[in-house]
MIDOSE-1310 file (N, C-alpha, C; in nm, 2 decimals, decimal comma, always signed):
residues 186
mrke	+0,92/+6,92/-2,37/+0,99/+6,87/-2,24/+0,91/+6,75/-2,19; +0,78/+6,76/-2,18/+0,71/+6,65/-2,12/+0,73/+6,52/-2,21; +0,73/+6,53/-2,33/+0,77/+6,41/-2,42/+0,89/+6,34/-2,39; +1,01/+6,43/-2,36/+1,14/+6,37/-2,34/+1,12/+6,29/-2,20
rgrs	+1,07/+6,36/-2,10/+1,06/+6,31/-1,97/+0,99/+6,17/-1,97; +0,88/+6,16/-2,05/+0,79/+6,04/-2,06/+0,87/+5,93/-2,12; +0,95/+5,98/-2,25/+1,03/+5,88/-2,29/+1,14/+5,82/-2,21; +1,21/+5,91/-2,14/+1,32/+5,88/-2,05/+1,27/+5,78/-1,95
sgri	+1,16/+5,82/-1,88/+1,11/+5,72/-1,77/+1,07/+5,60/-1,83; +1,00/+5,58/-1,95/+0,98/+5,46/-2,02/+1,10/+5,36/-2,04; +1,22/+5,45/-2,09/+1,33/+5,38/-2,11/+1,39/+5,31/-1,98; +1,38/+5,39/-1,88/+1,42/+5,36/-1,75/+1,35/+5,23/-1,70
vams	+1,22/+5,24/-1,71/+1,14/+5,13/-1,66/+1,18/+4,99/-1,76; +1,19/+5,01/-1,88/+1,22/+4,90/-1,98/+1,35/+4,84/-1,94; +1,45/+4,93/-1,91/+1,59/+4,87/-1,89/+1,57/+4,81/-1,75; +1,51/+4,86/-1,66/+1,50/+4,79/-1,52/+1,44/+4,65/-1,52
lalm	+1,33/+4,63/-1,61/+1,27/+4,51/-1,63/+1,36/+4,41/-1,70; +1,44/+4,44/-1,79/+1,54/+4,39/-1,86/+1,63/+4,33/-1,79; +1,69/+4,42/-1,70/+1,80/+4,39/-1,59/+1,75/+4,28/-1,49; +1,63/+4,31/-1,44/+1,56/+4,21/-1,34/+1,55/+4,07/-1,40
tala	+1,51/+4,07/-1,53/+1,49/+3,95/-1,60/+1,62/+3,87/-1,62; +1,71/+3,94/-1,66/+1,85/+3,89/-1,66/+1,91/+3,83/-1,56; +1,89/+3,91/-1,44/+1,93/+3,85/-1,31/+1,86/+3,74/-1,26; +1,71/+3,74/-1,30/+1,65/+3,63/-1,25/+1,70/+3,49/-1,33
csee	+1,72/+3,50/-1,45/+1,75/+3,38/-1,54/+1,89/+3,34/-1,49; +1,97/+3,42/-1,44/+2,10/+3,39/-1,40/+2,13/+3,32/-1,27; +2,02/+3,35/-1,17/+2,03/+3,28/-1,03/+2,00/+3,13/-1,05; +2,06/+3,06/-0,96/+2,05/+2,92/-0,95/+1,93/+2,88/-0,87
vntp	+1,84/+2,78/-0,91/+1,72/+2,74/-0,86/+1,74/+2,65/-0,75; +1,72/+2,66/-0,63/+1,75/+2,58/-0,50/+1,63/+2,50/-0,45; +1,53/+2,46/-0,55/+1,42/+2,37/-0,52/+1,46/+2,24/-0,50; +1,41/+2,16/-0,41/+1,43/+2,02/-0,38/+1,38/+1,92/-0,50
vana	+1,49/+1,84/-0,52/+1,47/+1,75/-0,64/+1,47/+1,61/-0,60; +1,38/+1,52/-0,64/+1,37/+1,37/-0,60/+1,51/+1,31/-0,63; +1,56/+1,21/-0,55/+1,67/+1,13/-0,58/+1,66/+1,06/-0,72; +1,76/+0,98/-0,77/+1,77/+0,95/-0,92/+1,68/+0,82/-0,91
dlqa	+1,67/+0,74/-0,80/+1,59/+0,62/-0,80/+1,44/+0,66/-0,82; +1,41/+0,77/-0,75/+1,25/+0,81/-0,75/+1,22/+0,86/-0,89; +1,31/+0,93/-0,96/+1,29/+0,99/-1,08/+1,30/+0,90/-1,18; +1,38/+0,78/-1,17/+1,37/+0,68/-1,27/+1,25/+0,59/-1,26
mead	+1,18/+0,60/-1,16/+1,06/+0,51/-1,13/+0,97/+0,53/-1,24; +0,90/+0,43/-1,30/+0,79/+0,43/-1,39/+0,64/+0,45/-1,34; +0,64/+0,46/-1,21/+0,49/+0,45/-1,15/+0,44/+0,61/-1,19; +0,30/+0,60/-1,21/+0,24/+0,73/-1,24/+0,24/+0,83/-1,13
yvay	+0,21/+0,78/-1,01/+0,24/+0,86/-0,88/+0,27/+0,76/-0,77; +0,33/+0,83/-0,67/+0,38/+0,76/-0,55/+0,30/+0,83/-0,43; +0,24/+0,75/-0,35/+0,17/+0,79/-0,21/+0,24/+0,75/-0,10; +0,25/+0,84/-0,02/+0,32/+0,80/+0,11/+0,22/+0,82/+0,23
gmvs	+0,22/+0,72/+0,31/+0,11/+0,70/+0,41/-0,01/+0,66/+0,36; -0,03/+0,59/+0,25/-0,15/+0,56/+0,19/-0,25/+0,49/+0,29; -0,36/+0,52/+0,26/-0,49/+0,44/+0,33/-0,60/+0,45/+0,24; -0,67/+0,34/+0,21/-0,77/+0,33/+0,13/-0,87/+0,23/+0,18
fvta	-0,99/+0,23/+0,14/-1,09/+0,15/+0,18/-1,16/+0,07/+0,07; -1,17/-0,06/+0,10/-1,25/-0,16/+0,00/-1,39/-0,16/+0,04; -1,48/-0,13/-0,06/-1,62/-0,14/-0,03/-1,68/-0,23/-0,14; -1,80/-0,28/-0,10/-1,89/-0,35/-0,19/-2,03/-0,31/-0,15
sgvr	-2,10/-0,25/-0,27/-2,23/-0,19/-0,25/-2,24/-0,09/-0,12; -2,13/-0,03/-0,11/-2,14/+0,08/-0,01/-2,10/+0,03/+0,12; -2,07/-0,09/+0,14/-2,05/-0,16/+0,28/-1,90/-0,18/+0,28; -1,81/-0,11/+0,38/-1,68/-0,13/+0,40/-1,64/-0,28/+0,43
egri	-1,56/-0,32/+0,35/-1,51/-0,47/+0,37/-1,37/-0,47/+0,40; -1,29/-0,37/+0,38/-1,15/-0,38/+0,41/-1,08/-0,23/+0,41; -0,97/-0,24/+0,48/-0,89/-0,12/+0,48/-0,75/-0,15/+0,45; -0,69/-0,08/+0,35/-0,55/-0,11/+0,31/-0,47/+0,02/+0,35
eadt	-0,36/-0,03/+0,41/-0,26/+0,08/+0,45/-0,12/+0,04/+0,40; -0,05/+0,14/+0,37/+0,09/+0,12/+0,31/+0,17/+0,23/+0,35; +0,30/+0,22/+0,39/+0,41/+0,33/+0,41/+0,42/+0,39/+0,28; +0,43/+0,31/+0,17/+0,45/+0,38/+0,03/+0,37/+0,28/-0,07
ayvy	+0,30/+0,36/-0,16/+0,22/+0,29/-0,27/+0,27/+0,35/-0,41; +0,32/+0,26/-0,50/+0,36/+0,30/-0,63/+0,24/+0,27/-0,72; +0,17/+0,37/-0,77/+0,06/+0,34/-0,85/+0,08/+0,35/-1,00; +0,03/+0,25/-1,07/+0,05/+0,23/-1,20/-0,10/+0,23/-1,26
eess	-0,14/+0,35/-1,31/-0,30/+0,39/-1,36/-0,34/+0,28/-1,47; -0,24/+0,26/-1,57/-0,27/+0,18/-1,70/-0,33/+0,04/-1,66; -0,24/-0,02/-1,56/-0,28/-0,16/-1,51/-0,38/-0,16/-1,39; -0,41/-0,05/-1,33/-0,49/-0,05/-1,21/-0,42/-0,12/-1,10
taml	-0,28/-0,11/-1,10/-0,22/-0,18/-0,99/-0,13/-0,09/-0,89; -0,12/-0,11/-0,76/-0,04/-0,04/-0,69/+0,05/-0,15/-0,61; +0,18/-0,10/-0,62/+0,26/-0,17/-0,55/+0,29/-0,13/-0,40; +0,27/-0,20/-0,29/+0,27/-0,14/-0,17/+0,39/-0,18/-0,10
rqms	+0,44/-0,11/-0,01/+0,56/-0,14/+0,08/+0,51/-0,12/+0,23; +0,56/-0,21/+0,32/+0,51/-0,21/+0,46/+0,36/-0,18/+0,47; +0,29/-0,29/+0,43/+0,16/-0,29/+0,42/+0,07/-0,35/+0,52; -0,07/-0,33/+0,51/-0,14/-0,41/+0,60/-0,28/-0,40/+0,55
ivfy	-0,36/-0,50/+0,58/-0,49/-0,51/+0,51/-0,57/-0,55/+0,65; -0,68/-0,47/+0,66/-0,79/-0,50/+0,77/-0,90/-0,56/+0,70; -0,96/-0,67/+0,75/-1,09/-0,72/+0,69/-1,19/-0,70/+0,79; -1,32/-0,66/+0,74/-1,43/-0,64/+0,83/-1,54/-0,73/+0,80
defg	-1,62/-0,78/+0,92/-1,72/-0,87/+0,89/-1,85/-0,78/+0,85; -1,97/-0,87/+0,81/-2,07/-0,78/+0,78/-2,14/-0,68/+0,87; -2,08/-0,68/+0,99/-2,15/-0,59/+1,09/-2,05/-0,47/+1,12; -1,94/-0,46/+1,03/-1,83/-0,36/+1,04/-1,72/-0,38/+1,16
aena	-1,72/-0,51/+1,21/-1,61/-0,51/+1,31/-1,49/-0,58/+1,24; -1,38/-0,53/+1,28/-1,26/-0,60/+1,24/-1,24/-0,74/+1,26; -1,22/-0,84/+1,16/-1,22/-0,96/+1,21/-1,07/-1,03/+1,17; -1,02/-0,97/+1,09/-0,86/-1,01/+1,05/-0,78/-0,91/+1,01
tvtg	-0,64/-0,93/+1,03/-0,55/-0,83/+0,98/-0,43/-0,91/+0,90; -0,41/-0,86/+0,79/-0,27/-0,92/+0,73/-0,18/-0,81/+0,73; -0,05/-0,84/+0,76/+0,07/-0,76/+0,75/+0,18/-0,81/+0,65; +0,24/-0,74/+0,59/+0,36/-0,79/+0,51/+0,46/-0,69/+0,46
efgd	+0,56/-0,72/+0,42/+0,68/-0,63/+0,38/+0,64/-0,55/+0,25; +0,57/-0,62/+0,16/+0,53/-0,56/+0,03/+0,42/-0,64/-0,02; +0,35/-0,59/-0,13/+0,26/-0,66/-0,19/+0,19/-0,58/-0,31; +0,10/-0,63/-0,37/+0,03/-0,57/-0,48/-0,12/-0,57/-0,47
wnqe	-0,19/-0,46/-0,53/-0,32/-0,43/-0,51/-0,38/-0,39/-0,63; -0,47/-0,48/-0,70/-0,52/-0,44/-0,83/-0,66/-0,36/-0,79; -0,65/-0,23/-0,82/-0,76/-0,14/-0,76/-0,89/-0,16/-0,84; -0,88/-0,23/-0,95/-1,00/-0,24/-1,02/-1,08/-0,37/-0,97
tnrm	-1,01/-0,48/-0,93/-1,07/-0,61/-0,89/-1,05/-0,61/-0,74; -0,98/-0,54/-0,68/-0,95/-0,55/-0,54/-0,88/-0,68/-0,48; -0,83/-0,74/-0,59/-0,73/-0,86/-0,56/-0,61/-0,82/-0,49; -0,55/-0,89/-0,40/-0,44/-0,84/-0,33/-0,35/-0,96/-0,31
varg	-0,22/-0,93/-0,29/-0,11/-1,03/-0,24/-0,03/-0,96/-0,15; +0,00/-1,02/-0,04/+0,10/-0,95/+0,05/+0,23/-1,06/+0,07; +0,34/-1,00/+0,05/+0,46/-1,09/+0,05/+0,55/-1,04/+0,17; +0,65/-1,13/+0,20/+0,75/-1,10/+0,28/+0,71/-1,10/+0,44
dvvl	+0,74/-1,21/+0,50/+0,70/-1,22/+0,65/+0,57/-1,20/+0,68; +0,47/-1,24/+0,60/+0,34/-1,21/+0,62/+0,27/-1,28/+0,74; +0,19/-1,20/+0,81/+0,12/-1,26/+0,93/-0,03/-1,22/+0,88; -0,11/-1,33/+0,92/-0,26/-1,32/+0,92/-0,31/-1,32/+1,07
lihg	-0,34/-1,23/+1,14/-0,39/-1,22/+1,26/-0,55/-1,24/+1,25; -0,61/-1,34/+1,32/-0,75/-1,38/+1,31/-0,80/-1,32/+1,44; -0,88/-1,22/+1,44/-0,94/-1,15/+1,57/-1,02/-1,23/+1,66; -1,10/-1,31/+1,59/-1,21/-1,41/+1,66/-1,14/-1,51/+1,76
dssr	-1,04/-1,57/+1,73/-0,98/-1,68/+1,80/-0,82/-1,64/+1,85; -0,80/-1,52/+1,82/-0,65/-1,48/+1,82/-0,55/-1,56/+1,78; -0,58/-1,64/+1,67/-0,47/-1,73/+1,62/-0,39/-1,64/+1,51; -0,28/-1,68/+1,47/-0,20/-1,62/+1,37/-0,17/-1,74/+1,26
iesa	-0,15/-1,69/+1,15/-0,12/-1,78/+1,03/+0,01/-1,70/+0,97; +0,12/-1,77/+0,96/+0,23/-1,71/+0,89/+0,27/-1,77/+0,77; +0,31/-1,70/+0,66/+0,35/-1,77/+0,54/+0,43/-1,65/+0,45; +0,49/-1,70/+0,35/+0,58/-1,62/+0,26/+0,49/-1,51/+0,19
eiyy	+0,35/-1,56/+0,15/+0,27/-1,47/+0,10/+0,14/-1,52/+0,12; +0,05/-1,44/+0,10/-0,10/-1,46/+0,13/-0,17/-1,37/+0,03; -0,27/-1,44/-0,03/-0,36/-1,39/-0,14/-0,50/-1,35/-0,09; -0,57/-1,25/-0,15/-0,70/-1,23/-0,13/-0,79/-1,20/-0,24
dpgl	-0,89/-1,26/-0,27/-0,97/-1,23/-0,37/-1,11/-1,21/-0,34; -1,17/-1,10/-0,35/-1,31/-1,07/-0,31/-1,41/-1,16/-0,40; -1,37/-1,17/-0,52/-1,47/-1,25/-0,61/-1,48/-1,39/-0,55; -1,37/-1,44/-0,52/-1,38/-1,57/-0,47/-1,41/-1,60/-0,33
ekvw	-1,41/-1,48/-0,27/-1,44/-1,45/-0,11/-1,37/-1,56/-0,03; -1,23/-1,55/-0,07/-1,14/-1,64/+0,02/-1,00/-1,56/+0,03; -0,93/-1,62/+0,14/-0,80/-1,58/+0,16/-0,72/-1,72/+0,15; -0,60/-1,70/+0,08/-0,51/-1,84/+0,08/-0,35/-1,82/+0,06
sdsl	-0,28/-1,92/+0,08/-0,14/-1,91/+0,05/-0,10/-2,05/-0,01; -0,04/-2,06/-0,13/+0,04/-2,18/-0,18/+0,17/-2,19/-0,11; +0,22/-2,13/-0,03/+0,35/-2,14/+0,04/+0,33/-2,21/+0,18; +0,46/-2,26/+0,22/+0,47/-2,31/+0,36/+0,38/-2,22/+0,45
ttri	+0,31/-2,28/+0,53/+0,21/-2,21/+0,62/+0,22/-2,28/+0,77; +0,23/-2,18/+0,86/+0,21/-2,21/+1,01/+0,11/-2,13/+1,07; +0,04/-2,22/+1,15/-0,09/-2,16/+1,22/-0,05/-2,19/+1,37; -0,05/-2,07/+1,45/-0,02/-2,07/+1,58/-0,16/-2,02/+1,65
msdg	-0,20/-2,13/+1,72/-0,33/-2,10/+1,80/-0,31/-2,03/+1,93; -0,41/-1,96/+1,99/-0,38/-1,87/+2,11/-0,35/-1,95/+2,22; -0,37/-2,09/+2,22/-0,32/-2,18/+2,34/-0,18/-2,22/+2,32; -0,11/-2,18/+2,21/+0,02/-2,23/+2,18/+0,04/-2,34/+2,08
nvms	-0,07/-2,40/+2,06/-0,07/-2,52/+1,97/-0,02/-2,47/+1,82; +0,07/-2,54/+1,75/+0,13/-2,50/+1,64/+0,09/-2,61/+1,53; +0,06/-2,58/+1,41/+0,04/-2,66/+1,30/+0,11/-2,60/+1,19; +0,16/-2,68/+1,10/+0,22/-2,65/+0,99/+0,17/-2,72/+0,87
gtaf	+0,17/-2,67/+0,74/+0,16/-2,74/+0,62/+0,22/-2,68/+0,51; +0,17/-2,70/+0,38/+0,22/-2,67/+0,25/+0,14/-2,55/+0,20; +0,01/-2,53/+0,24/-0,07/-2,42/+0,20/-0,18/-2,41/+0,29; -0,27/-2,31/+0,28/-0,39/-2,29/+0,34/-0,49/-2,21/+0,25
esdm	-0,61/-2,23/+0,31/-0,72/-2,16/+0,24/-0,84/-2,12/+0,35; -0,89/-2,02/+0,34/-0,99/-1,97/+0,45/-1,10/-1,91/+0,37; -1,22/-1,91/+0,43/-1,33/-1,82/+0,40/-1,31/-1,70/+0,45; -1,39/-1,58/+0,42/-1,38/-1,44/+0,47/-1,42/-1,43/+0,62
afen	-1,49/-1,54/+0,67/-1,53/-1,52/+0,81/-1,44/-1,59/+0,90; -1,32/-1,65/+0,83/-1,23/-1,72/+0,90/-1,27/-1,82/+0,99; -1,38/-1,89/+0,94/-1,44/-2,00/+1,03/-1,39/-2,14/+0,95; -1,38/-2,15/+0,84/-1,34/-2,26/+0,77/-1,20/-2,26/+0,71
itie	-1,10/-2,27/+0,80/-0,96/-2,28/+0,76/-0,90/-2,41/+0,73; -0,84/-2,44/+0,62/-0,81/-2,56/+0,58/-0,65/-2,55/+0,56; -0,56/-2,64/+0,63/-0,41/-2,64/+0,61/-0,39/-2,77/+0,52; -0,31/-2,75/+0,41/-0,28/-2,88/+0,34/-0,17/-2,94/+0,40
nmrg	-0,16/-3,08/+0,38/-0,05/-3,16/+0,42/-0,01/-3,13/+0,56; -0,11/-3,10/+0,65/-0,07/-3,06/+0,79/+0,02/-3,16/+0,88; +0,10/-3,09/+0,94/+0,20/-3,16/+1,03/+0,18/-3,07/+1,15; +0,20/-3,14/+1,27/+0,21/-3,07/+1,38/+0,11/-3,10/+1,49
garr	+0,06/-3,00/+1,55/-0,02/-3,02/+1,68/+0,05/-3,00/+1,80; +0,19/-2,96/+1,78/+0,26/-2,95/+1,89/+0,24/-2,81/+1,98; +0,28/-2,81/+2,10/+0,27/-2,68/+2,18/+0,39/-2,63/+2,21; +0,39/-2,47/+2,20/+0,51/-2,43/+2,22/+0,53/-2,43/+2,38
vf	+0,64/-2,45/+2,44/+0,68/-2,44/+2,57/+0,77/-2,31/+2,58; +0,72/-2,22/+2,68/+0,80/-2,10/+2,69/+0,87/-2,11/+2,83
């Protein structure tokens, strides 16, 4: 009798497990799935609310922020959306901020470009440079644009040109084919 009871309870357990497995396989899974655009993206990963620091020899030179970053590991590139780059001086103080709608950042070289209604705010003199795109190359230690550029000084003086170039201290700013010097009247 003991053998029969052991066998029948073993059969009950086995049948129960088989029934639970069958029920689990037939249930619909309700986990969230990314939309089709996100699934079709070829980025290796996507970061939301990205913040990253650029350093050289352990000294912070910049901070990069983006609403969204699409990272491609093979090319060491991140495509940034709603981005900003804050540059620091040698003492660690913020000396300029670039904002743009989108841009690219090479994580290996730290070269960057901001595009789409780009504004460069220079903290030292409170002037602004506006352009369609602004580039940064730490190897060249400069910021520049090859697009139409407008510089608005804190006193309202406006200068325009076909391009600009600046050192990283934002002390030597050159505007190519400059026109203007007009003041804004409010």
